[in-house]
C-alpha positions in Angstrom: -1.3 4.4 3.6 -1.9 3.0 6.5 -1.2 -0.5 6.0 2.3 0.2 4.2 3.2 2.6 6.7 2.8 -0.5 8.9 4.8 -2.7 6.8 7.7 -0.6 6.0 8.2 0.3 10.1 8.4 -3.6 10.3 11.0 -4.2 7.3 12.6 -1.0 7.6 11.9 0.2 4.3 11.3 4.1 3.7 7.7 4.6 3.1 8.1 7.7 0.6 9.7 5.5 -2.0 6.4 5.1 -4.0 7.3 2.8 -7.0 7.8 0.4 -4.0 4.4 1.3 -2.6 2.8 0.5 -6.4 5.1 -2.7 -6.5 3.1 -3.7 -3.2 -0.4 -2.5 -4.4 0.1 -5.0 -7.6 1.4 -7.5 -5.2 -2.4 -7.0 -3.0 -3.7 -7.1 -6.7 -2.2 -10.1 -7.6 -3.5 -11.8 -5.0 -6.7 -11.1 -5.6 -6.9 -8.7 -2.0 -10.2 -6.3 -2.4 -9.5 -2.5 -2.5 -11.6 -0.4 -2.2 -10.2 3.6 -3.8 -9.9 5.9 -0.4 -11.3 9.4 -0.8 -8.7 12.3 -1.0 -9.0 15.6 0.7 -5.5 16.5 0.4 -3.9 14.0 -3.1 -0.5 12.4 -2.0 2.3 12.8 -4.7 5.3 11.3 -5.5 9.2 13.3 -6.0 7.4 13.8 -10.0 4.1 15.4 -8.8 2.1 12.2 -10.0 -1.2 11.3 -7.3 -0.9 8.1 -5.0 -3.8 6.3 -5.3 -4.7 5.0 -1.1 -6.6 2.7 -0.8 -9.2 1.3 1.7 -7.9 -2.8 3.0 -10.8 -4.7 5.1 -7.8 -6.6 7.1 -8.2 -10.8 8.4 -5.6 -13.1 9.2 -5.7 -14.5 5.9 -5.1 -11.0 4.5 -2.4 -10.1 6.3 -0.3 -13.3 5.4 -0.8 -11.5 2.0 0.6 -8.4 3.0 3.6 -9.6 4.9 4.3 -11.8 2.4 5.6 -9.3 -0.1 9.0 -8.6 0.1 
């Protein structure tokens, strides 16, 4: 989620747009970025009450390029 928030700040997007967040996760999965589900103490929910999955991403320069390629 921290990566998503940073990307939203960089691109001036609403970080609470969870449909866009889900597209971002699909983007990373399609580019074979390793995503590990993060344990959730207090689950994040979208505006409809659906849980939003969060992930742990190990960053390196290649992964950062793939993150920034999301438009």
